[in-house]
Steps between C-alpha positions, in 0.01 A plus 500: 500500500596860445578748792194716442270200536652429844431867578143469385434190706661656803293815459177299468564293823592823675177673393298212605643489849457876552116534576527274804774715655340845406172431666668431828626859511155648554400327827513826704301701250237228481461480880470882525228507224313212640480635860427865418180443307539839334452468117650837432831388646493186296426686183787753581746208540379332182536831308851544637596155384362581148706821492812329616456212247419734199779767545797258388308394196419857408863594526624210305231577226624858488859390480427251219311770317800734489732208417287401200459848389880549516571188308249605219640828455 
């Protein structure tokens, strides 16, 4: 096998193992939201998560836009 195939297989195995590890990091947030009973707090935390998740994708998209524009000109 070629070296890139090993990297692809390793990446796939790594990505399949991540979701179990990532869900364990939110235990404190979940406990606070379950005990408070305040939907506004839960909605605020969910919106914060969305913003934190979206900003890196937006930055990468803008960077790729400028790179592609530079390559075409």
